[in-house]
ROSE-775180 format. One record per residue (C-alpha): x, y, z. Coordinates in steps of 0.001 Angstrom, whole numbers, padded with zeros to 6 digits, m for minus. Layout:
% residues N
X	Y	Z .
...
***
This chain:
% residues 456
071450	191163	110393 .
069348	191634	107289 .
065749	192717	106745 .
064076	191994	103402 .
060701	193716	102981 .
058409	193914	099959 .
055377	195771	098729 .
053189	194105	096122 .
054195	195054	092620 .
051518	197403	091355 .
049460	196717	088276 .
050044	199290	085544 .
046443	199722	084430 .
046166	202829	086623 .
048229	205777	087920 .
049633	205737	091496 .
047005	206643	094103 .
046572	206653	097866 .
045885	202904	097960 .
049299	202176	096424 .
050945	204822	098617 .
049411	203314	101774 .
051396	200086	101434 .
054538	201730	100086 .
054882	204418	102773 .
054334	201726	105429 .
057107	199627	103876 .
059420	202649	103721 .
058819	203467	107416 .
059634	199885	108426 .
062706	199859	106174 .
063961	203103	107773 .
063243	201667	111231 .
065344	198562	110523 .
068141	200663	108985 .
068108	202782	112159 .
068681	199542	114100 .
071796	198929	111992 .
070374	196119	109854 .
071132	195610	106158 .
067774	196382	104546 .
066463	195440	101117 .
063167	197150	100239 .
061691	195809	097014 .
058851	197382	095046 .
057934	197605	091384 .
055280	197145	088718 .
053289	194197	087372 .
053043	194702	083602 .
051659	191616	081846 .
048150	190236	081385 .
044865	190880	079618 .
044013	194001	081628 .
047188	195823	080571 .
046782	194766	076943 .
043215	196091	076956 .
044159	199414	078619 .
046984	199886	076082 .
044679	199143	073164 .
042195	201754	074406 .
044983	204350	074157 .
046282	203104	070782 .
049589	202045	072325 .
051502	198796	072455 .
051351	197086	075875 .
055066	197803	076394 .
054708	201529	075548 .
051770	201768	077932 .
053601	199860	080695 .
056725	202035	080287 .
054706	205214	080842 .
052774	204032	083898 .
055782	202309	085479 .
057735	205576	085175 .
054885	207323	087022 .
055191	204862	089904 .
058955	205402	090117 .
058407	209176	090126 .
055671	209018	092772 .
057822	206936	095115 .
060739	209323	094708 .
058387	212273	095304 .
057137	210586	098507 .
060748	210064	099652 .
060486	206258	099472 .
063983	204810	099858 .
063492	201590	097933 .
066525	199464	097138 .
065243	197939	093916 .
062366	198670	091551 .
061456	195529	089614 .
059423	195448	086409 .
057962	192178	085162 .
058976	193201	081625 .
062642	193294	082691 .
064502	190647	080634 .
066192	189344	083815 .
062821	188809	085485 .
061302	187142	082405 .
064255	184749	082143 .
064057	183920	085879 .
060329	183172	085631 .
060828	180829	082663 .
063671	178984	084437 .
061602	178656	087632 .
058595	177259	085728 .
060859	174856	083840 .
062268	173562	087117 .
058764	173266	088575 .
057682	171325	085468 .
060597	168910	085891 .
059482	168292	089505 .
056312	166718	088123 .
053893	169129	089824 .
052696	170742	086576 .
050414	168956	084122 .
048352	169885	081005 .
044577	170327	081073 .
041658	172483	079989 .
040266	175303	082106 .
036574	175920	081695 .
034992	178434	084024 .
034894	182061	085108 .
037661	184644	084901 .
037618	188295	086054 .
040029	190369	083971 .
039756	193191	086537 .
041218	190895	089228 .
043210	188822	086706 .
041812	185916	088729 .
039769	182761	088277 .
036407	182892	090051 .
033840	180432	091364 .
030081	181074	091505 .
030349	181192	095321 .
032717	184176	095108 .
030283	186265	093041 .
027629	188601	094407 .
024487	188502	092268 .
026609	187148	089442 .
029166	189968	089661 .
032766	190166	090879 .
032413	191964	094249 .
035628	193954	093692 .
034915	195137	090145 .
031108	195011	090039 .
031080	193321	086649 .
030292	189814	085401 .
033342	187585	084856 .
034044	186125	081410 .
033296	182492	080653 .
036637	181024	079550 .
037567	177706	077973 .
041194	177200	076994 .
044156	174847	077110 .
046293	175481	080170 .
048859	173881	082427 .
047932	173287	086058 .
050040	173444	089207 .
049086	170688	091676 .
048130	173045	094505 .
045721	170554	096110 .
048521	168218	097245 .
049867	170936	099584 .
046635	171329	101555 .
047786	169563	104733 .
051303	170998	104650 .
050035	174576	104167 .
047528	174134	107007 .
050276	172967	109359 .
052802	175690	108541 .
050200	178460	108939 .
048640	176996	112107 .
052106	176632	113678 .
053148	180149	112539 .
056046	178801	110496 .
054553	181249	108014 .
053078	184105	110058 .
049901	185605	108612 .
048776	188732	110473 .
046467	190093	111733 .
044906	186969	113275 .
041624	187471	111382 .
043486	187024	108070 .
045208	183874	109327 .
041775	182413	110136 .
040480	183435	106711 .
043325	181614	104954 .
042958	178480	107099 .
039199	178362	106482 .
039779	178661	102749 .
042363	175858	102758 .
040186	173598	104916 .
037260	174064	102515 .
039416	172351	099875 .
042090	173454	097442 .
041826	172989	093695 .
044802	172838	091366 .
045474	176226	089796 .
046047	177118	086135 .
049514	178617	085654 .
049231	179450	081944 .
046836	181042	079449 .
046219	180365	075768 .
044004	183372	075083 .
046370	186026	076475 .
049282	187032	074250 .
050765	189778	076441 .
052806	187705	078860 .
055949	185599	079309 .
056011	182550	077043 .
055715	179157	078702 .
059174	177684	077991 .
058043	174188	076938 .
054833	175393	075211 .
055463	178870	073720 .
051940	179206	072311 .
050831	179665	075929 .
051799	182533	078243 .
052451	182290	081976 .
049478	183336	084104 .
050124	186909	085219 .
049854	186117	088956 .
052505	183382	088783 .
054737	185814	086875 .
054086	188569	089458 .
054705	186485	092596 .
058085	185401	091275 .
059356	189006	091361 .
060157	188481	095041 .
062711	185850	094042 .
063863	187204	090674 .
064852	190526	092272 .
065449	189425	095860 .
067005	185968	095695 .
070236	187202	097312 .
068245	188217	100411 .
065761	185330	100481 .
063834	184383	102578 .
061769	187549	102797 .
061171	188852	106309 .
057936	190681	105544 .
055465	190794	102658 .
053131	193794	103042 .
049938	193241	101028 .
046283	194261	100747 .
043557	191796	101700 .
042412	191352	098072 .
045623	189464	097221 .
045878	187385	100410 .
045122	183976	098879 .
047744	184378	096165 .
050392	185226	098770 .
049414	182888	101599 .
048404	179823	099564 .
049672	179693	095955 .
053008	181395	096649 .
054129	179241	099616 .
052935	176084	097789 .
055186	176961	094819 .
058096	177481	097213 .
057386	174173	098974 .
057358	172430	095590 .
060817	173835	094887 .
062157	173098	098417 .
062787	176806	098987 .
062453	178632	102336 .
059076	180255	103012 .
058410	183947	103719 .
058676	184675	107437 .
055645	186944	107695 .
052762	188280	105607 .
051033	191356	107000 .
047673	192215	105470 .
046047	195649	105471 .
042439	196503	104674 .
040776	198559	101964 .
040794	202332	101773 .
037517	203815	100625 .
036844	207471	099823 .
033673	208902	101375 .
032285	205385	101717 .
032923	204328	098131 .
035649	202287	096471 .
038080	204468	094517 .
037142	204517	090859 .
037986	206589	087798 .
034295	206420	086840 .
033230	208003	090145 .
036103	210506	089951 .
037035	209920	093610 .
040598	208670	093152 .
043033	210506	095448 .
046301	210551	093509 .
049773	210701	095034 .
050400	213980	093177 .
047284	215541	094715 .
048270	214450	098230 .
051752	215951	097923 .
050482	219149	096320 .
047940	219747	099098 .
049777	218508	102198 .
053487	218381	101330 .
055575	215214	101206 .
055766	214542	104942 .
052242	215793	105527 .
051051	213206	103014 .
053171	210467	104617 .
051744	211305	108056 .
048127	211422	106898 .
048383	208142	104991 .
049616	206206	108032 .
047857	207950	110917 .
044321	207847	109564 .
043335	204219	110144 .
044651	201115	111946 .
046813	199232	109448 .
045034	195871	109472 .
041502	197272	109130 .
039363	198838	106420 .
038977	202591	106638 .
037416	205578	104986 .
039149	208831	104044 .
038395	212010	102118 .
040177	215226	101171 .
038149	217150	103778 .
039061	214587	106470 .
042748	214900	105565 .
042554	218704	105658 .
041008	218692	109141 .
043564	216183	110414 .
046464	218101	108834 .
045380	221368	110500 .
044705	219728	113876 .
047717	217400	114227 .
050400	219051	112126 .
049706	222785	111976 .
048106	223300	115419 .
050007	220728	117457 .
053444	219798	116075 .
054065	222945	114005 .
052805	225239	116751 .
054927	223508	119403 .
058162	223897	117448 .
057454	227487	116403 .
056499	228813	119822 .
059559	227266	121566 .
062109	228139	118856 .
060730	231704	118600 .
061139	232241	122358 .
064579	230597	122388 .
065655	232832	119510 .
064394	235940	121291 .
066299	234973	124446 .
069426	233976	122461 .
069527	230602	124234 .
072687	228548	123754 .
071547	224949	123347 .
073070	221698	122113 .
070775	218686	121920 .
071915	215373	123373 .
073011	212810	120813 .
070258	210929	119014 .
069292	207821	120914 .
067398	204633	120220 .
063670	204772	119675 .
061573	204482	122846 .
060414	200998	123840 .
056683	201820	123355 .
057383	202983	119803 .
059432	199872	118990 .
056662	197572	120258 .
054127	199291	117988 .
056408	199231	114928 .
057151	195527	115389 .
053379	194937	115167 .
052949	197196	112081 .
050816	199449	114297 .
051556	202793	112646 .
048580	204596	114184 .
049737	203429	117613 .
053371	204377	116946 .
052460	207877	115774 .
050060	208105	118718 .
053013	207554	121091 .
054870	210471	119473 .
051784	212694	119572 .
051384	212016	123298 .
054718	213808	123722 .
053688	216624	121357 .
050413	217221	123219 .
052053	216941	126638 .
054614	219576	125648 .
051975	222008	124423 .
049958	221508	127606 .
053059	221995	129769 .
053922	225245	127975 .
050389	226518	128618 .
050517	225525	132296 .
053929	227185	132752 .
052797	230300	130839 .
056225	230009	129250 .
055878	233267	127320 .
055595	235217	130590 .
058603	233612	132344 .
061929	235450	132637 .
065607	235050	133445 .
067167	231755	134537 .
063826	230013	134950 .
062860	230792	131345 .
066278	229644	130107 .
066001	226364	132035 .
062473	225674	130789 .
063361	226509	127181 .
066320	224122	127231 .
064090	221352	128603 .
061520	221964	125861 .
064171	222133	123129 .
065565	218786	124289 .
062151	217106	124200 .
061436	218578	120751 .
064803	217167	119637 .
063704	213741	120903 .
060374	214106	119066 .
062318	214864	115863 .
064391	211708	116426 .
061215	209633	116847 .
059649	211200	113741 .
062667	210595	111504 .
061428	207300	110040 .
057921	208664	109401 .
058649	212234	108300 .
062352	212400	107423 .
062416	215921	105963 .
060323	217465	108738 .
062497	215734	111354 .
065565	217290	109715 .
063868	220725	109534 .
062997	220585	113246 .
066577	219611	114140 .
067926	222504	112034 .
065570	224994	113696 .
066742	223852	117130 .
070384	224294	116064 .
070017	227640	114317 .
067153	229031	116426 .
065624	230397	113234 .
061893	229706	113452 .
060034	228781	110270 .
056493	227582	109665 .
056607	223808	109232 .
052962	223305	108260 .
051118	226292	106745 .
047459	226073	107742 .
045077	224977	104996 .
041797	226872	104710 .
***
């Protein structure tokens, strides 16, 4: 049994922030869950390093695009290690192996007769690195970047996307390619039914990119380059079991990407799961507004596992949601310090005082309710199942007045509580691996320590 899961590869025009971490922590939790089931897991992440946006950001810092990409890519690798992300491969689109794979793939696609030369004349948003139509603009501006797109006219090569309209409709309607949640499936189908246009797969006016093999004065469109990372780095595990993506890149993944695979007679992804946008205090994260919550800040304030918990427990995975530092602080104190941390400390402290001899039962499988939630990418629901146990334990301790019990009754009750806390640690292992290990160690050694210092 194998499980191949991917995050998007992150664009290197910005440092790692909570939006990037949201997808990556989710992928790591699912990867750990499938490893726990005994499956051979391949978790792929990385950085997207070509295109006009990177070239511009590098120029603003008086660096070459490669120097700039090297620095930001290293920050992503560091952030994922700091967040205890157990990825199996970190791909960079500037890797020579990836560049060679992309050129070979495009060459093969060209030979299939589905690529042809033309001229693109229209709108292009460098912020999205995407072609735009007037219908997609709001008052003449890109809705995601709040700026007018450029008017572009250049020689390009097109991929005949339009010929796959009926086939794409059928495979998505019949769930041969699962797009979840259902609202995103409907969005994709509506877009396809409205009509598909052939898509430009090269640029003439962008130098920072992979050269088109049969026309080296053109570079490969950055999105075609980026999508192919899933094959260049993961071809041994293909087809992918799960693409985790944000809603802003849905059409690339659910329309252009499967059409390219169909053109090459390659198996399709099994499932694409789409999450919403994270806003901060009602506004999109932006360097200009100064409201970007960085990965470093999250870890510094809440610890590694505190950050992992807050990222996944704060909003249902398929929906948009709003967060803030003050919201995270309140949630950290309520859920982690007051509930989980307090539960472990009060039981281990009493057990230590009474010199209880306790050996936890062997770690078992995850409970059925938890498995059902994880299989649906319902992280809020899965953590909610664990917190039901945490809250129930705290309430039971209060009802029993555990601290006032004595003798055999106290010993019996403490052993029961220690066992349930051990089971909670087992359930938490995929979400908060270090905290789960710390809880298990405290149960073994009966040396109480504060797991989550309260934040004022």
